[in-house]
N, C-alpha and C positions, 0 to 999 in steps of 0.2 A: 455567415462565419467565415472567416479567410484562412482556417485550419487545412492543410494539405497533407495526405500521406506524408507519413516521415520516414525517411532513408537512414538507418544507422548502418552504411557498410553494406551488410549482404541482407541484413533485416529491415524487414518493410512491416511497419504500423500503418496499416490502411486507414483505422480511424484515431488519431491520436489524442485522444481522452484515454487517460489510465487512471488506475486504482491506485492508490497510496497505499504504503505499508504503515500499518498500523499494529503493533503488538497487542495479541490477545482477541485480537478481530479478523484480522485477513490471512486466516488459514486456508488451506486449499478450499474448505467447503464452501467459506465466503466468496471467493476469488471466483471458481468456477460458475457460482450463479451471478455473479457481474458481469462474465464473459456471455452468457445467456442472452443478458439484457441489453448487448451492446459493449462494454466494455472493451476496449482497443489493447490495452497492453496491460499487466500485472507483476508485482513484483512479491516477493515472498514477505511473509514477516521477517523482523531482525534477527540474521543467524549470527553465530558466533563462529567465526573464522579459526581460532585455536581450538575449538571443542569440533568440529569439523576433522582439522588435521589431529586430533587426537583418538578419533573414530568415534566421539560420543553418538550414543542413537539418540538422542533428542534432537542434537545439531541436524544430524541428517533427517530426521524426521519433518524439521522445519522447512526442508528442500522439497516437500510431499506438494506433488501438483494435482491437478483436477485432469480427466482423461482430454478433454478438447480445450484446455488452458493452454493456449497458442497467440499471441506470442509470450512469453514470461521471462520474468528476470532472476535471478537469483541475488537476492539482497544481502551483503554480507558484512560485518562490520570485524575490525581489529585496530590495533596501533603499531603492528610489525607487518612492514611490505613482505619478508618473505613469507609468514605463517597467511596473510590476505593471498598470496601468489598461490601458495598449496591449497587452500582452501577455492579457490576459483577453479583450479586444476581438478578437483573433486567433482563440483558442481556441472563444469561443463563435462565431465566423463561422465554423468547421468543420463546426456542426452535429450534432458526435457528443456534447456534452456537457451534463449536465442541472445540473451547477453547476460553481460555480470553487471549489480550494482554495487559501488562502494557508498557505503553510509559516512558521511561526514556533516551530519546535522541531528544526529539525536544529542537529545539535551539531559538526558536521564544522568545523575550522578555518579550510580557505579559503574556507568561505561565513558561517561567522562574523566571520572578519576584514573580510567587505566591507559588516558591518553587517546584514547577512540571516540567515535563520533564527531560532534562539534569541535573537539579539543584537537582533532587533526586540521581545524582552520588555522590554527594557530602558529603551524608551519607548513606552509606554500611548498615549499621545497620538495617536505616528504609526502604531500600531496602527488606532488608531479613524479615521484619516485615510486610510488603506492599505484597508480595507473599505470605507471607503464610496464611495474611487475605483473601485476595482475592480467593485463594485455596480452603480453608475452605467454604466460601460464595458461590463462585459458583458452587463446586464440578466438575469442568471441569479441562481439562489440562492448565494449566498458562503458559505463555510465558511472556520475559523480553525483549523489544529492547530496545538498548542502543548504545553507541558510544564508541569510546577509552577513551576518557574525556571531558573537558570542553577545554581544550587546550593543547598543549605539555608536558607544564611544569608540569602538573599535572593528566598522564596517568590514571585514576580510574579502566580502565577497570579490572583488576586482582581483586581486592577487589568485585567491583560489581558484577564478573561473579559467583565467591564465594559465596557472600551473596545470589543471587538470587540463584541458587542451594541449600543452606544450608536453604533454604525458601520453598524449596519443587517445584522449577520451573521445567518444562518437557522439555524446551529448553530455549536458549538465542539467541537473534537475533542481531546480531552486524554489523553496520554502521562501515566501517573502515576508520573514517574519525573524526577529533575533530570538536567537536561543533564550534569553531571558523571558520572553514572551509568552514561551512555550506555545501553545496552539491556541491564545486567544489574544484579544485586540486586533485590531486594524491590520492587515496585512498592506504591506508597500509596493502596490501595482508601480509607482514611479519609479520606485529603484529597481524593480525586476525591468521595467523598458528599457532602463540605463545598461543592464546586465546584458539583455538582447542585443542592442546596437553594437556593443564592443565585441560581441561573440563571434568568434569566426567557427563555429560549430552549432547545432540546433540548443535551443534551450527551452526546457520544457519548465511551465510554472506552476506552482504548489501556493495555495493558501486565498484564502477568501471566498473559496466557492461556497456557496449557500442553496443553490440552487441552479437548476440547466442552466436558465438563459445568463448564469455571469460566466459561465465557458466561453460564449462570445463575445461575453464584456471582456474577459480577460485577453481574450486573443486580440479583440479590437483596440484596447488600452496600452498593450504591450507589445505586440507584436510576433508573441513568442509561437514556438513552432509546433508546442503539444500542450496540454492541459493535464493536470493530476489532480483529480477529487479525491478528497480524505473522508472527514468526519460525516458531512453532506451526504455520505454513501452507504452510513451507517442505518441500517433499517428503513434504507431506501436504495435498493440497488437498481431501480427501475429509473434514477436520476440520467442512468447511461443511453437508456430508451430514447428519454425526452431530449437529451443533449443531440444525438442523432437526428432525433425528427427535428429540432429546430434549424440543425446543420442542413439538411435538405428541405426546408422551407415549409415544413407542415406542423402542425399544432400539436404540441406535446399534450398525452393523456395523464391522468391521474390513477394509479391500479383500482380495480373494481373491488370491493369488498371480497369477492370469494378469490380473485386474484391474491390479495394481497393474503387472504387465510392458507391458501395451495403455498404460497411462496414462503411463508413460515413453515410449513411442515415439511417443504422440500429441503428446506436450508438445513432444517435439524436432522431429515434422513442423512444427507452427505456428510452431516457432522459427527453422527454415529458411524457411519462408514469410515471416515477417517480415524477416529478413537479407535476402533474394532482393529484397523492394520496397525495400531502401537503395539509392540510387543512390552511394555516395560509399566513401570509403575503403577498399573491397574491393580493388579493383585496382591501388589503390596501395600497400597491405599485402600484395598476390601470393596471395590466398586467396579461394575460392570461397566462397557463402553459405553450403553445409555445412559447410566446416571451420570458419566466423567462428561458424557457429551452435554447433559441437560444443563449441568450445573455451569458450563462454561457457556451454554447459549443465554443465559438468563441477562447478561449485559447485552445482547441483540434483539432479547423479547422485547425489553422494555422499550427500545427505538424504534421497533416494528408497531406496537401497541399503544403507546403512552398517548393520554388525549383523546382515544376513541371512546365510544358510550360503552361502559362497564369495565373501563382501565382500573378504577380505584378499588374495584372488588377485587381483580385479577391481583394488584400490586400487594395486596395483602397475604395473597397467598405464594409468591412469586417465589422466596426461598425456601417453601417447603417442597416445589416442584423436584421431583427425582424421575421421569418416566416422559415419554413421548406423550402417554394419554394425558398428563399433566398439562402439557403445553400445548396437545389440540382443543382440550376445553378452553383453556386461555383465548388461543385462538379465535374458536368458533363464538366464543363468549361477546367479544370486541367487534370482531368482522360481521359477525352477524346482524349488528346492532348499527354497523356505521352506515352511513349516508352521507 
């Protein structure tokens, strides 16, 4: 693997294999678990810049981090450069983050309709102004996470990458798909290679990583400076350990059944602790932190256990799970029979 430590001004990423932000999944509990297994860089879930500036408790909660989650980036979105700058200053003031990442790639309709996310790619000059404003406000390295464009008829990545660089971005993170593809279909690594060849700043590649070996394959095919893993990490935080092993010339190991079981339980423990720190919403919904966490964890549990012996029976009870013991029994059922 030809990936070297990534330097973003004063920020050093020793192992430039990162976890992509994924709404509803990559909260502080899961990110900290991935760091334990060797992830080199994390980004928070998509955080509303306007909400941060208004003092929204939920937006601030989105910037929670694990105790050992370093380096981490605050991943924010918005359409107004001044609001983005204000949010970046708030994030930087928390003292938790090594960088601020601007989202210019989210394809979700309610975000795009506000002129944010991938809609920013329509206005490269605005991207340049936003990057500059955020960098000046945060006084931290700024990265831009984007895509190839909204659709193949309008590939804006060259203009947007140039704008980010001119605005002072420390790096760009490119999901090698168009917004119209969402997260499906083949990733265009050839286009990613062209972005890297033209860029004067580091480029981190995202998209098309299915297993640990794909990290080295992307690096070799595109020359990118770092690789970001998305959906392949869900239910599989060991992918970072495997990628490190391959980078060091070692054979990657699959988790043993007992390690899988223990990881499931540790992930849920961290998620319960994260929900317990929230001082809003739970009482109104008449749920405990444990109940709320277990409900949120169901999507993770599917990915941890699907396909293992005993999963079909567990799946039938999935929506009825409300406590830690329910999940523990499910993990025991599947992992004890895993071979």
